[in-house]
C-alpha positions as CSV (number, residue, x, y, z in Angstrom):
1,M,9.8,-22.2,53.3
2,R,8.5,-21.0,56.6
3,R,8.3,-17.3,57.2
4,S,10.4,-15.9,60.0
5,P,8.8,-14.3,63.1
6,L,9.8,-10.9,61.6
7,L,7.7,-11.3,58.5
8,R,4.6,-13.2,59.8
9,S,2.5,-10.1,60.3
10,L,3.4,-8.7,56.8
11,P,0.9,-9.7,54.0
12,R,2.4,-11.6,51.1
13,S,0.3,-9.5,48.7
14,G,2.0,-6.3,49.7
15,R,-1.5,-4.8,50.5
16,F,-2.5,-3.4,53.8
17,P,-6.3,-3.2,54.2
18,S,-5.8,-1.3,57.5
19,V,-4.0,1.5,55.6
20,A,-6.7,1.7,52.9
21,A,-9.4,1.9,55.6
22,A,-7.4,4.7,57.4
23,V,-7.1,6.7,54.2
24,R,-10.8,6.3,53.4
25,Q,-11.6,7.4,57.0
26,V,-9.4,10.5,56.9
27,L,-10.8,11.5,53.5
28,A,-14.3,11.3,54.9
29,E,-13.3,13.4,58.0
30,V,-11.5,16.3,56.4
31,P,-13.5,19.2,55.2
32,G,-13.9,19.4,51.4
33,S,-16.3,19.3,48.6
34,P,-17.4,15.9,47.2
35,P,-15.7,16.6,43.8
36,L,-12.4,17.2,45.5
37,K,-12.7,14.1,47.6
38,A,-13.6,12.1,44.5
39,E,-10.5,13.5,42.8
40,L,-8.3,12.5,45.8
41,E,-9.8,9.0,45.8
42,L,-9.1,8.6,42.1
43,L,-5.5,9.6,42.5
44,L,-5.0,7.2,45.3
45,S,-6.6,4.4,43.3
46,R,-3.8,4.4,40.8
47,P,-1.7,1.2,40.8
48,R,0.6,0.8,43.9
49,W,-1.2,3.5,45.9
50,S,-3.3,2.8,49.0
51,L,-6.7,2.7,47.4
52,A,-5.8,0.7,44.3
53,P,-8.2,-2.3,44.1
54,S,-5.3,-4.8,43.7
55,G,-1.6,-5.1,43.6
56,S,1.2,-4.2,46.1
57,M,1.4,-0.9,47.8
58,T,4.7,0.9,47.2
59,W,5.3,2.7,50.5
60,P,3.4,1.1,53.5
61,P,5.6,-2.0,53.4
62,Y,8.7,0.1,54.3
63,V,6.9,1.5,57.3
64,F,5.5,-1.8,58.6
65,A,8.6,-3.8,57.9
66,W,11.0,-1.4,59.7
67,C,8.6,-1.0,62.7
68,E,8.5,-4.7,63.2
69,A,12.1,-5.4,62.4
70,L,13.2,-3.2,65.2
71,G,10.8,-4.6,67.8
72,G,7.9,-2.2,67.4
73,D,4.2,-3.0,67.4
74,P,3.1,-3.2,63.8
75,S,-0.4,-2.3,64.8
76,L,0.9,1.2,65.5
77,A,2.2,1.6,61.9
78,T,-1.2,2.0,60.2
79,W,-1.7,5.8,60.6
80,P,2.0,6.7,60.0
81,A,2.0,4.5,56.9
82,A,-1.1,6.2,55.6
83,A,0.6,9.6,56.2
84,V,3.6,8.5,54.2
85,D,1.4,7.2,51.4
86,L,-0.5,10.5,51.2
87,V,2.5,12.9,51.3
88,I,4.4,10.9,48.7
89,A,1.3,10.7,46.5
90,A,1.1,14.5,46.6
91,I,4.8,14.7,45.5
92,D,4.1,12.1,42.8
93,V,1.2,14.1,41.3
94,A,3.3,17.3,41.4
95,D,6.2,15.4,39.7
96,D,3.8,14.1,37.0
97,L,2.5,17.6,36.3
98,I,6.0,19.0,36.0
99,D,7.0,16.2,33.6
100,G,4.0,16.9,31.4
101,E,2.2,13.6,32.0
102,Y,-1.1,15.4,32.0
103,A,-0.5,17.5,28.9
104,E,-3.6,16.3,27.2
105,L,-5.8,17.7,30.0
106,S,-7.2,21.2,29.9
107,Q,-5.6,24.0,32.0
108,R,-8.5,23.8,34.4
109,E,-8.1,20.1,35.0
110,R,-4.3,20.4,35.5
111,G,-5.1,23.2,38.0
112,R,-7.5,20.8,39.8
113,L,-4.7,18.2,40.0
114,T,-2.3,20.8,41.5
115,N,-4.9,21.7,44.0
116,A,-5.5,18.0,44.8
117,A,-1.8,17.4,45.3
118,T,-1.8,20.2,47.9
119,A,-4.8,18.7,49.6
120,L,-3.1,15.3,49.8
121,A,-0.1,16.8,51.4
122,F,-2.1,18.5,54.1
123,T,-4.4,15.4,54.6
124,S,-1.3,13.5,55.6
125,Q,-1.1,15.6,58.7
126,A,-4.6,14.5,59.7
127,C,-3.2,10.9,59.7
128,L,-0.6,11.9,62.3
129,A,-3.4,13.4,64.4
130,H,-4.9,9.9,64.5
131,A,-1.5,8.4,65.3
132,A,-1.4,10.7,68.4
133,D,-4.1,8.5,69.9
134,Q,-1.8,5.5,69.9
135,V,1.8,6.7,70.2
136,P,3.5,9.2,72.6
137,P,3.5,12.9,71.7
138,N,7.2,13.1,71.3
139,T,7.1,10.2,68.8
140,V,4.3,12.0,66.8
141,A,6.4,15.2,66.7
142,W,9.4,13.2,65.4
143,L,7.2,11.5,62.7
144,A,6.0,15.0,61.6
145,R,9.6,16.2,61.4
146,L,10.6,13.1,59.3
147,L,7.7,13.7,56.9
148,G,8.5,17.4,56.5
149,R,12.2,16.8,56.2
150,G,11.8,14.1,53.6
151,A,9.2,16.0,51.6
152,Y,11.4,19.2,51.6
153,A,14.5,17.2,50.5
154,S,12.6,15.6,47.7
155,A,11.3,19.1,46.6
156,A,14.9,20.3,46.6
157,G,15.9,17.4,44.4
158,Q,13.0,18.2,42.0
159,D,14.1,21.8,41.9
160,L,17.7,20.8,41.1
161,D,16.4,18.4,38.4
162,L,14.5,21.2,36.8
163,L,17.5,23.6,36.9
164,L,19.7,20.9,35.2
165,E,17.4,20.9,32.2
166,S,18.8,24.3,31.2
167,Q,22.3,23.8,32.5
168,A,24.6,23.1,29.6
169,D,27.5,21.8,31.7
170,A,25.5,19.4,33.9
171,T,27.7,16.6,35.0
172,K,27.1,13.0,36.2
173,H,27.7,14.2,39.8
174,D,24.9,16.8,39.4
175,A,22.5,14.2,38.1
176,L,23.3,11.7,40.8
177,E,22.9,14.4,43.5
178,A,19.4,15.3,42.1
179,T,18.4,11.6,42.2
180,E,19.7,11.2,45.7
181,R,17.8,14.2,46.9
182,K,14.6,13.6,44.9
183,S,14.1,9.8,45.3
184,G,16.6,8.8,48.0
185,A,15.0,11.2,50.4
186,L,11.6,9.5,50.1
187,G,13.1,6.1,50.7
188,A,14.9,7.4,53.7
189,M,11.7,9.0,55.0
190,A,9.5,6.0,54.6
191,C,12.0,3.7,56.4
192,A,12.7,6.1,59.2
193,V,9.0,6.6,59.9
194,G,8.6,2.9,60.5
195,A,11.8,2.7,62.6
196,A,10.9,5.7,64.7
197,L,7.8,3.8,65.9
198,A,10.2,1.2,67.5
199,T,13.2,3.2,68.6
200,A,14.6,6.6,69.3
201,D,18.3,5.5,69.1
202,P,20.0,8.0,66.9
203,H,22.6,5.6,65.3
204,T,19.9,3.0,64.5
205,L,17.7,5.7,62.8
206,E,20.8,7.0,61.0
207,L,21.5,3.5,59.5
208,V,17.9,3.0,58.6
209,E,17.8,6.3,56.7
210,E,21.0,5.3,55.0
211,F,19.4,2.1,53.8
212,G,16.3,3.9,52.6
213,R,18.3,6.6,50.8
214,H,20.4,4.0,48.9
215,A,17.4,1.9,48.2
216,G,15.4,4.8,46.8
217,T,18.4,6.1,44.7
218,S,19.1,2.6,43.2
219,A,15.4,2.2,42.3
220,Q,15.3,5.6,40.6
221,L,18.4,5.0,38.6
222,L,16.9,1.8,37.2
223,N,13.8,3.8,36.4
224,D,16.0,6.4,34.6
225,M,17.5,3.7,32.5
226,D,14.0,2.7,31.4
227,G,13.3,6.4,30.6
228,V,15.9,6.5,27.9
229,D,16.2,2.9,26.7
230,L,15.4,1.8,23.2
231,G,11.6,1.4,22.7
232,S,10.9,3.5,25.8
233,S,7.6,5.4,25.7
234,K,8.6,7.8,28.5
235,T,9.5,11.4,28.0
236,D,12.9,11.8,29.6
237,L,14.6,12.6,26.3
238,R,11.8,14.7,24.9
239,R,11.8,16.8,28.1
240,R,15.6,17.1,28.0
241,K,15.9,15.7,31.5
242,K,19.5,15.5,32.7
243,T,19.3,12.0,34.3
244,L,22.5,10.0,35.0
245,P,22.6,8.1,31.7
246,V,22.0,11.4,29.8
247,T,24.8,13.3,31.6
248,Y,27.1,10.3,30.9
249,L,26.4,10.8,27.2
250,L,27.1,14.5,27.5
251,D,30.3,13.9,29.4
252,E,31.4,11.5,26.6
253,A,30.6,14.2,24.0
254,A,32.7,16.7,26.0
255,R,35.5,14.2,26.5
256,R,35.8,13.6,22.8
257,S,36.5,17.3,22.7
258,G,33.9,18.8,20.5
259,V,35.3,17.2,17.3
260,D,32.5,15.6,15.2
261,A,33.2,12.3,16.9
262,L,29.5,12.3,18.0
263,P,26.7,13.6,15.8
264,P,25.8,17.3,16.2
265,L,22.4,16.1,17.6
266,V,24.0,15.3,20.9
267,R,25.4,18.8,21.3
268,T,22.2,20.5,20.1
269,W,19.5,18.4,21.7
270,Y,20.1,19.8,25.1
271,S,21.1,23.3,24.1
272,D,18.5,24.2,21.5
273,E,15.0,24.2,22.9
274,A,13.6,25.0,19.5
275,L,15.0,21.7,18.1
276,C,12.1,19.5,17.1
277,A,12.1,16.3,19.2
278,T,11.1,13.9,16.4
279,P,10.8,10.1,17.1
280,E,13.7,9.6,14.6
281,R,16.0,11.9,16.5
282,E,15.0,10.4,19.8
283,R,15.8,6.9,18.5
284,Q,19.2,8.1,17.4
285,L,19.9,9.4,20.9
286,Q,18.6,6.1,22.5
287,T,21.0,4.2,20.2
288,L,23.9,6.3,21.2
289,L,23.1,6.0,24.9
290,H,23.1,2.2,24.5
291,D,26.2,1.9,22.3
292,L,28.4,4.3,24.3
293,G,27.7,2.5,27.6
294,A,25.4,5.0,29.3
295,L,22.9,2.4,30.4
296,Q,25.7,0.1,31.6
297,F,27.3,2.9,33.6
298,T,23.9,3.8,35.2
299,W,23.4,0.1,36.1
300,I,26.8,-0.1,37.7
301,V,26.0,3.0,39.9
302,A,22.5,1.5,40.7
303,D,24.2,-1.8,41.7
304,A,26.7,0.1,43.9
305,R,23.8,1.8,45.7
306,H,22.1,-1.5,46.1
307,R,25.2,-2.9,47.7
308,D,25.5,0.2,50.0
309,A,21.9,-0.5,51.2
310,E,22.8,-4.1,52.0
311,A,25.9,-2.9,53.9
312,A,23.6,-0.6,56.0
313,L,21.5,-3.7,56.8
314,R,24.5,-5.7,57.9
315,S,25.7,-2.8,60.1
316,L,22.2,-2.6,61.6
317,A,22.1,-6.3,62.3
318,L,25.4,-6.1,64.2
319,Y,24.6,-2.9,66.0
320,T,21.1,-3.9,67.1
321,G,21.7,-7.6,67.6
322,R,18.7,-8.3,65.3
323,P,19.8,-10.7,62.5
324,H,16.3,-10.7,61.1
325,V,17.0,-7.2,59.9
326,L,18.9,-8.8,57.0
327,E,15.6,-10.1,55.6
328,L,14.6,-6.6,54.7
329,R,16.8,-7.1,51.6
330,R,13.4,-7.9,50.0
331,L,12.5,-4.2,50.1
332,L,15.2,-3.5,47.5
333,T,14.5,-3.3,43.8
334,S,16.3,-6.1,42.0
335,V,19.2,-4.8,39.9
336,K,20.1,-8.3,38.5
337,A,16.8,-8.5,36.6
338,R,17.4,-5.1,34.9
339,R,20.9,-6.0,33.9
340,G,19.8,-8.8,31.6
341,R,17.3,-6.7,29.7
């Protein structure tokens, strides 16, 4: 099938050599010691980031696709896409550190990673300085505002996520709000940066952010399902994270009114930090999450957000008179594939 004019400049591989070159250039330009720069290159060489040797990039496609979809020049998207990649990489490293992903490292090495995340965040601003050579100053100022607003919103979501870990009465609404702030904000930011290169129309940008927010939320909910599913090697249960499937289970425990309808493990797992998180107890919780419908409930919410994102695309197509916008459905994470697992 022939590609539409909208998609012809977007690589099928999902890789953007121009973004990788821009990131390497800015890392070479910014002041810093060789060990720190090597650490930054290593972090950005992980799968799906800008310097990975192969595989699709996660965030640049959103920037390029929305720039082109709304009539912008995709050649202007390189530096803004690099800025998005760097700032979200910084957030990702911080998130992994908070989640204990680097627990096997020494305190000194974890400290270096914290420092590297800070450096990545500030290096993203150097990318915007390069963008100023190509786009008007007011557009650069708006891009900086979008990056800052998205990063702050995601940090607020992470903070809420952490607070929920010790909140005994956390609800499904609380968990969904944390997800929307933490992950939905990043999706909205990446899409809006691309759109802002093509238009300053407030309603268009509002609809683009709506699409990105729902897309990011849906993708994260699917990830949260994986984090508690049977056979999962992730640490969501071990860290007592109050994701949507977990709060569904806790709500079920409360709804059954504290009788021993559910094993005491459900009540104590999230209230007793001294409880040893053994693999056997974790499997019991995973089985309960599955049997009581927590995964199905989370899938339904993820599917609803997926549909909300599609609705935003339809509204954009009508408002802008650009039917090709509907092709950006391909930016959405498939919910159908996850349902059958």
